[in-house]
C-alpha positions as a LaTeX table, in Angstrom:
\begin{tabular}{lrrr}
\hline
Residue & $x$ (\AA) & $y$ (\AA) & $z$ (\AA) \\
\hline
Unk1 & $-50.25$ & $-69.51$ & $-8.39$ \\
Unk2 & $-49.66$ & $-70.10$ & $-5.04$ \\
Unk3 & $-46.31$ & $-68.72$ & $-4.88$ \\
Unk4 & $-47.52$ & $-65.36$ & $-6.78$ \\
Unk5 & $-50.33$ & $-64.98$ & $-4.02$ \\
Unk6 & $-47.84$ & $-65.25$ & $-1.33$ \\
Unk7 & $-45.33$ & $-62.77$ & $-2.84$ \\
Unk8 & $-48.52$ & $-60.34$ & $-3.26$ \\
Unk9 & $-49.49$ & $-60.83$ & 0.34 \\
Unk10 & $-46.13$ & $-60.28$ & 1.68 \\
Unk11 & $-45.64$ & $-57.10$ & $-0.71$ \\
Unk12 & $-49.02$ & $-55.87$ & 0.65 \\
Unk13 & $-48.14$ & $-56.48$ & 4.32 \\
Unk14 & $-44.87$ & $-54.39$ & 3.67 \\
Unk15 & $-46.66$ & $-51.81$ & 2.11 \\
Unk16 & $-49.06$ & $-51.41$ & 4.84 \\
Unk17 & $-46.31$ & $-51.59$ & 7.56 \\
Unk18 & $-44.70$ & $-48.67$ & 5.84 \\
Unk19 & $-47.74$ & $-46.45$ & 5.69 \\
Unk20 & $-48.00$ & $-46.84$ & 9.48 \\
Unk21 & $-47.59$ & $-43.75$ & 11.75 \\
Unk22 & $-44.76$ & $-43.96$ & 13.95 \\
Unk23 & $-45.56$ & $-44.34$ & 17.82 \\
Unk24 & $-45.78$ & $-41.16$ & 19.97 \\
Unk25 & $-42.56$ & $-40.90$ & 22.09 \\
Unk26 & $-43.23$ & $-40.98$ & 25.82 \\
Unk27 & $-41.14$ & $-37.74$ & 26.24 \\
Unk28 & $-40.27$ & $-34.49$ & 24.31 \\
Unk29 & $-36.46$ & $-33.86$ & 24.38 \\
Unk30 & $-36.37$ & $-30.54$ & 22.58 \\
Unk31 & $-32.96$ & $-29.03$ & 23.30 \\
Unk32 & $-32.36$ & $-30.65$ & 26.70 \\
Unk33 & $-29.32$ & $-32.84$ & 25.73 \\
Unk34 & $-27.56$ & $-29.86$ & 23.92 \\
Unk35 & $-28.12$ & $-27.68$ & 26.95 \\
Unk36 & $-26.61$ & $-30.03$ & 29.27 \\
Unk37 & $-23.50$ & $-30.16$ & 27.05 \\
Unk38 & $-23.62$ & $-26.35$ & 26.96 \\
Unk39 & $-23.52$ & $-26.37$ & 30.61 \\
Unk40 & $-20.41$ & $-28.65$ & 30.78 \\
Unk41 & $-18.81$ & $-26.43$ & 28.49 \\
Unk42 & $-19.24$ & $-23.38$ & 30.73 \\
Unk43 & $-21.88$ & $-21.49$ & 28.68 \\
Unk44 & $-24.09$ & $-18.86$ & 29.95 \\
Unk45 & $-26.79$ & $-20.33$ & 32.37 \\
Unk46 & $-29.15$ & $-17.48$ & 31.48 \\
Unk47 & $-29.37$ & $-18.51$ & 27.72 \\
Unk48 & $-29.83$ & $-21.96$ & 28.64 \\
Unk49 & $-32.66$ & $-21.26$ & 31.12 \\
Unk50 & $-34.29$ & $-19.30$ & 28.24 \\
Unk51 & $-33.83$ & $-22.20$ & 25.87 \\
Unk52 & $-35.36$ & $-24.86$ & 28.39 \\
Unk53 & $-38.22$ & $-22.50$ & 29.24 \\
Unk54 & $-39.14$ & $-22.15$ & 25.77 \\
Unk55 & $-39.01$ & $-26.19$ & 25.55 \\
Unk56 & $-41.28$ & $-26.48$ & 28.37 \\
Unk57 & $-43.86$ & $-24.02$ & 26.51 \\
Unk58 & $-43.39$ & $-26.10$ & 23.20 \\
Unk59 & $-43.87$ & $-29.33$ & 25.20 \\
Unk60 & $-47.19$ & $-28.01$ & 26.74 \\
Unk61 & $-48.34$ & $-26.85$ & 23.56 \\
Unk62 & $-47.86$ & $-30.17$ & 21.88 \\
Unk63 & $-49.38$ & $-31.96$ & 24.86 \\
Unk64 & $-45.87$ & $-33.68$ & 25.62 \\
Unk65 & $-43.92$ & $-34.19$ & 28.65 \\
Unk66 & $-40.33$ & $-33.09$ & 29.49 \\
Unk67 & $-37.82$ & $-36.05$ & 29.95 \\
Unk68 & $-36.51$ & $-37.25$ & 33.24 \\
Unk69 & $-33.79$ & $-34.71$ & 34.69 \\
Unk70 & $-35.19$ & $-31.94$ & 32.75 \\
Unk71 & $-36.57$ & $-30.16$ & 35.72 \\
Unk72 & $-33.81$ & $-30.92$ & 37.74 \\
Unk73 & $-31.42$ & $-29.56$ & 35.32 \\
Unk74 & $-33.47$ & $-26.24$ & 35.05 \\
Unk75 & $-33.58$ & $-25.99$ & 38.79 \\
Unk76 & $-29.92$ & $-26.49$ & 38.85 \\
Unk77 & $-29.43$ & $-23.60$ & 36.34 \\
Unk78 & $-31.71$ & $-21.43$ & 38.60 \\
Unk79 & $-29.40$ & $-22.22$ & 41.62 \\
Unk80 & $-26.44$ & $-20.99$ & 39.63 \\
Unk81 & $-28.15$ & $-17.95$ & 38.68 \\
Unk82 & $-29.42$ & $-16.92$ & 42.25 \\
Unk83 & $-33.08$ & $-17.82$ & 41.90 \\
Unk84 & $-33.70$ & $-20.30$ & 44.77 \\
Unk85 & $-37.58$ & $-20.15$ & 44.72 \\
Unk86 & $-37.46$ & $-21.24$ & 41.23 \\
Unk87 & $-34.84$ & $-23.88$ & 41.66 \\
Unk88 & $-37.09$ & $-25.35$ & 44.45 \\
Unk89 & $-40.22$ & $-25.21$ & 42.27 \\
Unk90 & $-38.24$ & $-26.99$ & 39.62 \\
Unk91 & $-36.87$ & $-29.69$ & 41.95 \\
Unk92 & $-40.64$ & $-30.22$ & 43.32 \\
Unk93 & $-41.81$ & $-30.78$ & 39.65 \\
Unk94 & $-39.01$ & $-33.13$ & 39.04 \\
Unk95 & $-39.98$ & $-35.15$ & 42.29 \\
Unk96 & $-43.70$ & $-35.28$ & 41.32 \\
Unk97 & $-43.09$ & $-36.28$ & 37.53 \\
Unk98 & $-40.57$ & $-38.78$ & 38.44 \\
Unk99 & $-41.08$ & $-40.01$ & 41.94 \\
Unk100 & $-37.79$ & $-42.35$ & 41.61 \\
Unk101 & $-35.93$ & $-38.99$ & 41.69 \\
Unk102 & $-37.28$ & $-37.87$ & 45.07 \\
Unk103 & $-34.44$ & $-39.28$ & 47.42 \\
Unk104 & $-32.01$ & $-37.13$ & 45.32 \\
Unk105 & $-34.25$ & $-34.04$ & 45.05 \\
Unk106 & $-34.78$ & $-34.21$ & 48.83 \\
Unk107 & $-31.07$ & $-34.53$ & 49.41 \\
Unk108 & $-30.45$ & $-31.15$ & 47.24 \\
Unk109 & $-33.31$ & $-29.41$ & 49.03 \\
Unk110 & $-32.00$ & $-30.15$ & 52.30 \\
Unk111 & $-28.48$ & $-28.96$ & 51.21 \\
Unk112 & $-30.26$ & $-25.59$ & 50.00 \\
Unk113 & $-32.07$ & $-25.15$ & 53.51 \\
Unk114 & $-28.73$ & $-25.69$ & 55.34 \\
Unk115 & $-27.32$ & $-23.01$ & 53.11 \\
Unk116 & $-24.60$ & $-25.55$ & 51.43 \\
Unk117 & $-23.49$ & $-24.30$ & 47.98 \\
Unk118 & $-21.96$ & $-27.64$ & 47.05 \\
\hline
\end{tabular}
């Protein structure tokens, strides 16, 4: 009798665990990782920018956050397409959202102010 009760309790626990909702992820990834790969393959930066901007709108609509590096990569794409103001805005967003990135973002922003392209 005790063995049957134990098995039923275990089965109930397993059943309830299976019904639990998964935890909400910390970040929304969207197409970020494929966009980085597309960049490395030499694909069109304009198409990548459009896809990443679309992802940002979806993240916002879902109440989610972009992952670390998302705004930095988007800023880099803006730089490649000759949009320095948008690049600076994205680098500043990256710094605000991920303070640990501030030294690198500041380094890149200083290069832009000096006119370095590398």
